[in-house]
MARVOZA-785390 format. One record per atom (N, C-alpha, C): x, y, z. Coordinates in steps of 0.02 Angstrom, whole numbers, plus 50000, padded with zeros to 5 digits. Each point is the difference from the previous one (the first is absolute). Example, Ala and Ser with C-alpha at 12.3 -4.5 7.8 and 13.67 -1.06 7.14 Angstrom:
REM residues 2
506604971650390 499555005950000 500455006050000 499825005349964 500425005950003 499615005550037 
REM end
This chain:
REM residues 388
500114880350422 500414999249952 499615004149935 500455003749963 499655002749943 499994994049938 499535000549969 499844995849948 499555003649938 500154998949940 499475001849943 500244995749950 499404997049968 499874996049954 500385001949937 500394996349954 500315002349945 499455001349943 500005005749966 499525001649959 500215006649961 499734998849928 500075006349952 499565005950027 499474997749994 499515005050021 499344996350033 499785003850053 499584997150041 499495004049987 499284996349986 499415003850004 499544998950049 499695004550030 499424999250056 499505003349984 499444996349979 499355003349982 499615000550068 499855004850020 499595000850061 499305000249995 499655002849952 499444999950000 499665001949933 499394997549979 499635003949948 499395002450027 499885007149982 499385003050029 499574999349931 499295000950019 499504999749959 499585006150000 499745002049917 499575005650009 499374997550024 499585005850031 499334998750031 499494996949964 499995002949934 499434998149947 500184993949962 500694999449974 500054994849954 500334994050017 500245000650068 500394995150029 500604996649957 500215006049958 500614998449952 500645001350050 500474995549989 500715001050058 500275006649968 500285003850046 500305006850001 500784997849996 500265002149946 500754998449992 500405002450064 500424995850026 500375002250048 500645004949984 500185005450046 500485004549989 500744996350017 500434999649959 500614996749997 500575005250025 500304997350055 500525003250030 500694994750004 500455003949966 500674996149993 500515001650058 500274995350031 500555002050057 500654997449965 500395004250007 500794999749984 500504998950061 500384995250017 500395000350058 500614995849988 500575001050021 500624995650004 500094994750050 499634993949978 500094994650048 500444995749987 500485000149938 500574996349971 499814992250010 499514997649966 499664993350002 500594996249964 500285002349955 500534996249958 500564999550042 500115003250052 500554998850044 499994995650055 499274998250013 499884996150057 499774993449967 499634999749951 499774993249964 500314998349944 500084993649993 500264996849928 499414995749977 499615002149952 499394998349994 499505000950051 499734994450026 499604999350060 500414998450074 500594998349984 500404998050057 500355005950034 499895000350071 500405004950038 500664999449999 500415004449990 500765000249978 500315000650073 499895002650052 500365001750042 500014995650059 499564994050003 500074994850044 499625002650070 500484999450049 499785003150076 500345006750004 500255002449959 500305007149998 499375006550005 500105004050038 499615005949992 500035003549943 499405003949980 500045002849938 500635006150009 500325001749942 500415005249997 499675006150014 500345005250040 499665006450020 499765004049940 500294999249944 499805004749946 499224997449965 499924994850027 499244997249981 499445002150048 500235001950058 499435001050053 499575006349988 500335005849983 499535006149988 499494999249953 500094997249937 499564998549956 499444995150015 500274995050038 499504993450022 499555003250051 500295005150034 499595002050067 499505004849960 500255002849955 499465005049968 499544995149962 500124995349966 499544995149975 499524996950042 500274998150072 499554996750037 499585005750037 500125005750002 499535005350015 499455001349958 500284999349932 499505000449942 499444994550014 500174995250014 499564993949998 499564999550069 500255003250052 499585001250060 499425004349983 500285005149961 499315004749967 499654997049964 500174995749959 499624996649946 499454995150061 500154997650036 499634995850052 499455004750029 500175005350014 499515005350022 499495003449946 500325001349939 499495001449945 499524993849988 500274994050002 499664994449975 499494998750053 500075001750069 499394998950048 499515005649984 500145006849968 499605003149984 499694999249924 500174995349979 499654998049927 500365005049952 500465003250003 500185005349956 500034997449930 499845002949945 500034996949930 500675002849970 500474996350017 500575001149973 500424993549974 500505000349963 500534994849981 500595001649996 500324997050041 500825002350018 500484995549956 500385003549973 500694995849964 500515001150034 500504995550010 500615001750035 500614997849958 500495004449997 500594999549957 500575000350043 500524995849983 500705000650035 500495003449960 500135007150018 500435004549956 500714996349999 500134993650032 500664999150002 500014992549948 499464997949970 499914994849965 500515000049942 500434994649987 500625000849965 499854999449926 499374996249983 499684998949938 499535004049967 499715003050052 499375005749983 500085007050028 500465004049971 500215006850019 499245004249995 500115004350027 499425006549999 499685000649919 500545001349975 499955001649921 499584994849970 500074993950011 499504994049975 499394999050045 499965001550062 499475000150046 499445004749967 500205005749978 499635005349981 499544998049932 500304995449968 499854997549945 499444994649995 499814997050064 499584993850014 499265003249980 499624995149981 499245001949993 499685002050060 500144996850051 499665001950063 500195007150028 500495003249974 500245005350020 499675006949958 499634997849955 499715005049960 499395003850028 499674997150033 499425003250037 500105001450076 500514999550031 500065002550063 499875007250014 499675000350051 499855006750032 500355003150040 500494996650035 500435003650051 500554995350008 500735003150000 500524996850013 500335001650069 500194997050033 500365000650070 500604997050011 500495004250006 500734997449996 500435001150059 500534994950010 500415000550046 500695000349980 500325004749964 500554999649977 500665000250032 500594997149976 500525001250042 500665001949962 499885001549931 500475003249944 499635004549954 500465005249970 499745003949964 499884997449928 500244994649990 500014996749926 499364996249998 499664998650052 499364996749997 499375004649986 500155007450011 499475005149992 499745000149947 500495003049952 499705002749931 499624996949959 500124992949990 499594995449958 499235000050037 500084999750059 499264997750026 499615008250004 500355005250000 499715007249994 499845002949932 500464995549964 499805001749922 499404997149969 499854993650032 499384996849987 499375002650030 500155002550062 499445003150038 499825005849963 500465003949978 499895006149959 499554998149941 500244996149971 499724998249922 499254997750006 499924994950058 499324997850018 499615004050041 500215006250019 499705003450046 499784997150062 500514996150037 499804997350058 500455003650054 499705000650064 500385003250042 500564993850029 500575002150016 500494995850025 500275002650067 499874996750055 500175001550064 500744996950025 500435004150012 500624998750019 500055000850078 499914993750043 499775000850067 500705000850045 500534997949978 500564999750043 500675003649984 500114999949927 500705003349984 499995008049992 500435003150038 500015005850002 500365004249940 499884998449941 500425001649948 499485001149926 500145005649980 499504999949936 500264996749929 500544996550010 500294996249941 500165004749938 500055005949997 500025004249951 499475001549951 499424998550031 499334999149966 499665007349997 499845002549941 499895007149982 499214999049957 499685005350017 499345001249948 499584993149999 499834997650074 499634994050002 499665000750065 499315003549990 499505000450052 499704994450018 500164994349967 499694992950029 500464996750046 500575002050018 500634998550048 499875003150072 499894996950049 499925001550066 500504997550046 500305004350034 500504998650050 499715001550057 499834993350050 499905002050064 500505002050057 500614996549988 500525002250020 500405004849977 500045006250018 500195004849953 500845000849995 500085003949954 500715001449985 500305002450054 500785000349999 500405003950045 499885007950010 499795001449939 499925008349986 499385000350051 499484997149997 499535000950049 500024999950068 500454994950014 500134999450081 500375005950010 500595001549973 500315007750016 499635005950002 499545000149952 499555006549998 499624999650067 499764994450003 499575000250076 500355000850062 500714997849992 500375000450058 500145009150008 500165002149943 500175007050001 499325005550025 499384996949977 499515004050034 500014999250074 500034993650023 499984998650073 500575004750035 500644998849978 500545004550021 499705008250012 499745002349945 499865007549990 499395000450056 499634995750002 499425002050057 500124998250063 500544996050020 500184997950063 500545001750037 500495002649953 500745003050027 500225004349956 499575005749996 500095004749950 500655006150020 500184999750062 500405004450007 500684995250032 499954994049994 500524996350040 500645001249935 500634998050025 500524998449962 499994991849985 499905000049943 499974992449964 500634998249961 500374993850010 500464997049969 499884993849964 500175001349930 500024993849952 500654995450011 499944994450019 500644996049988 499784994549948 500565000649953 499924995349946 500734996449980 499914997049944 500754997149982 499945000349926 500474998749969 500095001349930 499494996449965 499825001249932 499424995849968 499425003649950 499924998149959 499535002649948 499245001350047 499784993950039 499405001050031 500075005150058 500565000550021 499975005050052 500065006849974 500355000749941 499925006949961 499345001949991 499564994349984 499225001449983 499655002850069 500234996250051 499665002050070 500115006250011 500655002850000 500225006650014 499745004149959 499944999349926 499685004949948 499315001150021 499634995350017 499364999850015 499805005850048 500404998050057 499915004050062 500245008349973 500515000949971 500235006449987 499485003549958 499784997349946 499455002849968 499335001850034 499834996650036 499465000650045 500115004650045 500575000950019 500205006850058 500045006349944 500154999949935 500015006149975 499205002049970 499684994749993 499255001749983 499475000450058 500304999350064 499425000250045 499715007250010 499445000650002 499645007050018 500285003250062 500064996250048 500215002850071 500745000749999 500275001750070 500724998750003 500294994149989 500675000949961 500234993449993 500344995650052 500134993549998 500244996850062 500755002050012 500405000450053 500574999550014 500434994849979 500094998049946 500224992649986 500715001149976 500464995150039 500665000149968 500134991849987 500524999449960 500124993249986 500824997950022 499874993650024 500694995750010 500134994049964 500594998949970 500004994049972 500574995350037 499854994350022 500284995250019 500174992849971 500224995550028 500124993449970 499554994450044 500094994049973 499464996050037 500274997250074 500785002550010 500304999550050 499895006350044 499445001050033 499945005150044 500144998350067 500345006050035 500204999950070 499465006050036 500054997950061 499535003850053 500365007349997 500685000949998 500265005049997 499905005049935 500014995549948 499885004749933 499215003550002 499574996650031 499295002549988 499915005250057 500384997550058 499925005450064 500245006449978 500535000649954 500335006549980 499415003949977 499474998949975 499525004149950 499495000850060 499934996550057 499525001650046 499975006050049 499365001950023 500155005350054 499754997050064 500325001350057 499844996550060 499475005150036 499845006149977 499605003850032 499375001549968 499854996149954 499394999649971 499784994449959 499334998849966 499804994849970 500294999549933 500234994149979 500384998349943 499554995949958 499785002149947 499654997649929 500524997449951 500034995050002 500524995349947 499514995849947 500334999049941 499634997549950 500504994349970 499904993650000 500434994849965 499825001749932 500315001449955 499895002149930 500304994249955 499904993150017 500154995549947 499484993350020 499944995849948 499634995150005 500494993350030 500685000850005 500454994650022 499814997650064 499814994150022 499924997150061 500595000150037 500564999649969 500705000150040 500035006750035 499985004649950 500035007450028 499535000750054 499344998749995 499515002150039 500074997750072 500234993449999 500224995850056 500575002850052 500465002349971 500555002850011 499865006350023 499655003249966 499835007350025 499605000150061 499454996250002 499555000150065 500494996550052 500354995650002 500494998950045 500455005450029 500245002649961 500395006150019 499485005950031 499495001249975 499485004250041 499874997550066 499914992650000 499874996450061 500435002050066 500734999249975 500535001250045 500065006350018 499895005249944 500065007150024 499445003950051 499964995950074 499565000850040 499945007150030 500395003449990 500065007850027 499485003549949 499794998149949 499705003249948 499194999450000 499615005049991 499204998149993 500005000049917 499874994349978 500074998649915 499214997049984 499715002449951 499454997749958 500334997649931 499954992949986 500344997249937 499474999649955 500005003749934 499574998949962 500234995649949 499684993249992 500234993949957 499665000349933 500314995749946 499744998049940 499354994950008 499554999149953 499544994650007 500284994150008 500604998149988 500304992950011 500044999450062 500025004450049 500024998950080 499414996950026 499414998549954 499454997350019 500184993150026 500404997649957 500204992050000 500604997950048 500365005850017 500524998850036 500064998750077 500074993950036 499864998650063 500615005250046 499925001750045 500385002650058 500335006749972 499765002949951 500185005749970 499895006050042 499454999650039 499755004850031 500214999950098 500374993849999 500204998850076 500395006350022 499665001250057 500305005750037 500055007149974 499605001349946 499955007049973 499145000849970 499905004849988 499395002849981 500065000249909 499754995849977 499885001049905 499445002849973 499925001749934 499535002149968 500104996549930 499524998949982 500034997349919 499284999049970 499834998949938 499555000149974 499844992349962 499254997049999 499854995449982 499305001049964 499964995149937 499245000949988 499574995550029 500224995150039 499684995050024 500194998950082 499445001650025 500115000250071 499574994550032 500254994350010 499724993450025 500084999550073 499565002450039 500095000850082 499804993450036 499654994749950 499834994550030 499725000050066 499645004950010 499604999650076 499255000149988 499825000949935 499274998749990 499814993849994 499234999050002 499694993149995 500224997449936 499895002349943 500274997049934 500674997250003 500395004250015 500854997250002 499994994250046 499754999750057 500074994850046 499734994049966 499405000149971 499664994349973 500534997549934 500225005249956 500424997349953 500684996750026 500345003350045 500574996350037 499824993250023 499364999050042 499974994150018 499774995349939 499805001949952 499824996049943 500584997949971 500475003549996 500724999249966 500364994850042 499955001150069 500424996150046 499694993149987 499424999350011 499624992850001 500284996449933 499975004349939 500004996149947 500754998549969 500465004350034 500675000149967 500584998950062 499725000650058 500394999950055 500535005150016 499845006549984 500545005050003 499595007550011 500465003749995 499705007450012 499915002849937 499405003149982 499855002349936 500375007249991 500385001049957 500485004649987 499555006849971 500325005749989 499655006249965 499634998349930 500554995449966 499854999249930 499254995550001 499844994850048 499364997550014 499515005250004 500095004550030 499395005750010 499975004749941 500605000749959 499945003249947 499694997149948 500084993349988 499614995749958 499394999050008 499594999750069 499324999650027 499725007549974 500275005950028 499675005249987 500015001649927 500434999449960 500065001049927 499364995949964 500084994050014 499524997149975 499205000850017 499965001050065 499275000550022 499735006449999 500295005750016 499905007549994 499845001249924 500494997749952 499935003349933 499554996249960 499864992550017 499644995749978 499075002950019 499895001450049 499565003750024 499695006049963 500555004949997 499785005349956 499904999749926 500394994849983 499944998649913 499214996850001 499894994250047 499274998249994 499405004650002 500085005550038 499495004550010 499985005049944 500655003549987 500035004749941 500154997849927 500204993749987 499994998349936 500475004949964 499775001749943 500305003949944 500415006550029 499475003650065 500315005250032 500535000050061 500224993249996 500414998650045 500715004950023 500135002349947 500635004250004 499895007150030 499405002050001 499745005950031 499774998550075 500124995150023 499904998050067 500594995950044 500615002149964 500564995750038 500135002450065 499825006650018 500225002250071 499424999050047 499434997849980 499454999450038 500114995150070 499715002650061 500094997150056 499414994250027 499584998549948 499484996150012 500164992250025 500504997649967 500164993250022 500695000850033 500165004150041 500685000950027 500054994050047 500614998749994 500254992950056 500535002950056 500385002549969 500695000850045 500245008249984 500005000749939 500375006349974 499555005049959 500095007350001 499655003849949 500564999949961 499655001049926 500315003049938 499715006449972 500655003349978 499835005549965 500325000349922 499744997449959 500304998549946 499855005149945 500525003649986 500105006049957 500314999449931 499915003849954 500485000149944 500665002050016 500574997749969 500615002250009 500295002549927 500265006050003 500235003349942 500795002250006 500374997049953 500645001650001 500195004449950 499645001949951 500315004649955 499835006350021 500365005049976 500005007250020 499305003649989 499624997849960 499315003149982 499594996650057 499964994550014 499534997850050 499404998249968 500044998449940 499254998749968 499994993249983 500444994950016 500034993649977 500124996150056 499454995250018 500064995250049 500434994349992 500604999650024 500404993049989 499844994850041 499554999950051 499754994750035 499725002850054 499544995950036 499625002150059 500474998150064 499885003350049 500584999450057 499665001150067 499994995150052 499725000950063 500445005450046 499705006250016 500325005050016 499854999950090 499724994850025 499784999050060 500544996350050 500465003750030 500554997250036 499875002250074 500094994650038 500004999950068 500655003650038 500005004650045 500665001950036 499934995650055 500474995350015 500084995150050 500585003850050 499755000050053 500535003350055 500104994250053 500614998750010 500134994350059 500655001950042 499904998550062 500465001750050 500254993050039 500624998549983 500264992950030 499604995149963 499784999449928 499714994249989 499314999750007 499655004450038 499334999850009 499645007049962 499394997749978 499625005249959 499815007450059 500155005149972 499825006550038 499395003049972 500034999549927 499315003749987 500084999049924 499445000749955 499934998449926 499665006549980 500205003949959 499645004749953 499684998149930 
REM end
């Protein structure tokens, strides 16, 4: 059963280090954690509101991230890491982010780690990070929130643009001469996906991809899709929308078109859709590749199961990795932390390649820093085939 005590801010002081000569305590580095745990929806004062009911589903991602962070704090505590951890609920009714950043304890924070779930939470915290010259790590939300000219803001889960660019490079490298069909629906996001692919095709130094576009609705039939497939050759098809309904209907149509050799290129949202790869081969991108086959993954899974009587979700692993990996880098490099964001020294599960993102035409202004390391996942009938 999930449970978290009601609080406005939780402070965990792990350790005080001392200088060798003077025995004067060294001030710990403060790390502030922001996550949507919806405490005001679950508690009334100190009383649990929901009785014997399970927590609402919308609470679980943020709570899992928090639990992962706290498991990392336990590990850092065993190492006597000299840090102080502050935790804030981004969904606190009486204390919005705009009020939190004005609190005295926030003024000397060295690092902020956040799991956002909406755009409007991002800017006030990003503005504060910029003003105070603090690195703000957005661990889970794949959106820049319209933030510009802020080199203190880091997207670990990159934007859709980065994903589409990575998919294009994969297609150009792997299927340069195949006929490729982009299946999409109407919509602004779909227009953006098509525009990115089209622009990259125009700018490519090599031969452009043979790319054509087909527009359908969510009610996709096998006959509609099959009309654009070739039974005599390999068919590379792209699902050009984030719509889960379209994606599931599209994959079902491909699955029932058994006479065709098909490779389906999906969006990053496919990483969380069960059964979408059943009966077909799919390819998609993700910045997080938790195989759960290594020793540490098994230890974390076992610890989580013992403590919470459930399976650790990817959000648990994201919380753990964000807290442990970047705390270790901060402790080692201090003021030069920003220059070592992509270091592999304390790698746990994933590599990170954090680079400046420039959206202005001149390319001379860093809007934010973005993780450009994306894993290309290939699955056949639901089972991993390869990872690039």
